[in-house]
C-alpha positions as CSV (number, residue, x, y, z in Angstrom):
1,X,9.2,33.4,21.7
2,X,8.3,30.8,19.1
3,X,11.2,29.0,17.3
4,X,10.5,26.7,14.4
5,X,13.5,24.4,14.0
6,X,12.3,21.6,11.8
7,X,10.2,21.4,8.6
8,X,9.1,18.1,7.2
9,X,7.6,17.7,3.7
10,X,4.1,16.1,3.7
11,X,3.6,16.0,-0.2
12,X,3.0,18.8,-2.6
13,X,2.6,22.2,-0.8
14,X,2.1,20.6,2.6
15,X,4.5,20.3,5.5
16,X,4.6,19.9,9.3
17,X,6.8,22.3,11.2
18,X,8.1,21.5,14.7
19,X,9.6,23.8,17.2
20,X,9.3,25.3,20.7
21,X,7.8,28.0,22.8
22,X,9.9,29.9,25.3
23,X,7.5,32.6,26.5
24,X,5.9,33.3,29.8
25,X,2.8,31.2,29.3
26,X,2.8,27.9,31.2
27,X,0.5,24.9,31.8
28,X,-0.4,26.4,35.2
29,X,-1.1,29.9,33.9
30,X,-3.4,28.5,31.2
31,X,-5.2,26.2,33.6
32,X,-5.9,29.1,35.9
33,X,-7.0,31.7,33.2
34,X,-9.2,29.6,30.8
35,X,-12.8,28.8,31.8
36,X,-12.8,25.3,30.3
37,X,-16.2,23.6,29.5
38,X,-17.1,20.0,29.0
39,X,-16.6,18.8,25.4
40,X,-19.6,17.0,23.8
41,X,-19.7,15.6,20.3
42,X,-22.5,14.1,18.3
43,X,-22.2,10.6,16.8
44,X,-25.0,8.6,15.2
45,X,-27.6,10.9,16.7
46,X,-26.2,10.6,20.2
47,X,-24.4,13.2,22.4
48,X,-21.1,11.8,23.6
49,X,-18.9,13.4,26.3
50,X,-15.3,13.3,25.1
51,X,-13.5,13.5,28.4
52,X,-11.7,16.7,27.2
53,X,-12.5,20.2,28.4
54,X,-12.5,22.9,25.7
55,X,-12.8,26.7,25.4
56,X,-12.9,28.8,22.2
57,X,-11.5,32.3,22.0
58,X,-11.7,34.8,19.2
59,X,-14.1,34.6,16.3
60,X,-16.9,32.0,16.4
61,X,-15.7,28.6,15.3
62,X,-17.5,25.2,14.7
63,X,-16.0,21.9,15.6
64,X,-17.4,18.5,16.8
65,X,-20.9,19.8,16.0
66,X,-20.4,22.7,18.5
67,X,-20.3,26.3,17.5
68,X,-19.0,29.1,19.7
69,X,-21.6,31.8,19.0
70,X,-19.9,35.0,20.0
71,X,-16.5,36.7,19.7
72,X,-14.6,36.0,23.0
73,X,-11.7,38.2,23.9
74,X,-8.2,36.7,24.1
75,X,-6.6,36.9,27.5
76,X,-3.5,39.1,27.3
77,X,-0.9,36.3,27.3
78,X,-2.7,34.4,24.5
79,X,-3.1,37.7,22.5
80,X,0.7,38.0,22.7
81,X,1.2,34.5,21.2
82,X,-1.3,35.4,18.4
83,X,0.6,38.5,17.6
84,X,3.9,36.6,17.4
85,X,2.3,33.9,15.2
86,X,0.7,36.4,12.9
87,X,4.1,38.1,12.3
88,X,5.9,34.7,11.9
89,X,3.4,33.4,9.3
90,X,2.2,36.6,7.7
91,X,-1.5,36.0,8.4
92,X,-3.9,37.2,11.1
93,X,-4.8,34.3,13.5
94,X,-8.4,34.9,14.6
95,X,-9.3,31.9,16.7
96,X,-7.8,29.8,19.5
97,X,-9.4,26.6,20.7
98,X,-7.9,25.4,24.0
99,X,-8.2,21.7,24.9
100,X,-7.6,20.2,28.4
101,X,-6.7,16.5,28.4
102,X,-6.8,15.3,32.1
103,X,-4.5,12.3,31.4
104,X,-3.6,9.8,28.6
105,X,-6.9,7.9,28.7
106,X,-8.4,10.9,26.9
107,X,-7.4,11.5,23.2
108,X,-8.8,12.9,20.1
109,X,-9.7,10.6,17.2
110,X,-8.4,10.9,13.7
111,X,-10.0,13.7,11.8
112,X,-9.4,16.6,9.4
113,X,-10.3,20.2,10.3
114,X,-13.2,21.5,8.2
115,X,-11.6,24.8,7.2
116,X,-9.9,24.5,3.9
117,X,-9.0,28.2,3.8
118,X,-6.7,28.1,6.9
119,X,-3.3,27.4,5.4
120,X,-1.5,27.3,8.8
121,X,-3.0,25.6,11.9
122,X,-0.6,26.0,14.9
123,X,-0.7,23.9,18.0
124,X,1.2,24.8,21.2
125,X,1.3,22.0,23.7
126,X,1.8,22.4,27.5
127,X,2.1,19.9,30.3
128,X,2.4,16.1,29.7
129,X,4.1,14.7,26.7
130,X,1.6,13.4,24.2
131,X,1.7,11.9,20.8
132,X,0.4,13.7,17.7
133,X,-0.3,11.3,14.8
134,X,-0.9,11.9,11.1
135,X,-2.4,9.5,8.5
136,X,-2.7,10.2,4.9
137,X,-6.3,9.8,3.9
138,X,-5.4,7.2,1.2
139,X,-3.5,5.3,4.1
140,X,-0.3,5.2,2.2
141,X,1.7,7.1,4.8
142,X,1.6,7.9,8.6
143,X,3.8,9.8,11.0
144,X,3.8,10.2,14.8
145,X,5.5,12.9,16.8
146,X,5.9,13.1,20.6
147,X,5.1,16.7,21.7
148,X,6.9,17.7,24.9
149,X,5.9,20.6,27.2
150,X,6.1,24.0,25.4
151,X,6.3,22.4,22.0
152,X,4.9,23.9,18.7
153,X,3.5,21.9,15.8
154,X,2.3,23.6,12.6
155,X,0.2,22.0,9.9
156,X,0.9,24.0,6.8
157,X,-0.3,23.8,3.2
158,X,-3.2,24.6,0.9
159,X,-4.3,20.9,0.8
160,X,-3.2,19.7,4.2
161,X,-6.6,19.2,5.7
162,X,-7.9,17.7,2.4
163,X,-5.1,15.1,2.3
164,X,-4.3,14.3,5.9
165,X,-6.0,13.3,9.2
166,X,-4.5,14.0,12.6
167,X,-5.1,12.6,16.1
168,X,-4.0,12.7,19.7
169,X,-3.9,8.9,20.4
170,X,-4.6,7.6,23.9
171,X,-1.5,6.5,25.7
172,X,-0.2,5.6,29.2
173,X,0.1,9.0,30.9
174,X,-1.2,10.2,34.3
175,X,-0.5,13.9,33.8
176,X,-2.7,16.5,32.1
177,X,-2.0,18.4,28.9
178,X,-3.4,21.7,27.5
179,X,-3.2,22.4,23.8
180,X,-3.8,25.8,22.2
181,X,-4.7,25.5,18.5
182,X,-4.6,28.7,16.4
183,X,-6.4,29.3,13.1
184,X,-6.5,32.2,10.6
185,X,-9.7,32.6,8.7
């Protein structure tokens, strides 16, 4: 079950919603069922290993210069999360990107997601507590949230990705984390 218990305004139509997940999926079930692959990005004409492991499920999706090229079925436990999210937000979530962070030395730099048509991007976080940071693109505002195990964070709003960047900063942490990020497009 997904419970949203806090909504924070982020200007105009945008907001961040925070909550928790109390269903049967755990860090260990995700780690055993998802065939993670090494994440590689391209910067300045060079291929760079990010330290994260990733896996895309659902419709093909492009991120970090990588495109998943085929529809990949959702494992049953993730399909049940998608069905619940779709009912909760009134849209059909079609893609899930799973990220495995082995420890706090691996993060994700500040960025905006390319899809402007996805009004809700939902992240479920399992395992180690990690920070999730937001910075307004004009640098007038920033926010950081600590995401504990089984937490939910939703970026909502028609202009959220246009106006804000988000990141998983590096931090002192020896334990791994898995995030599931769901998109509707």
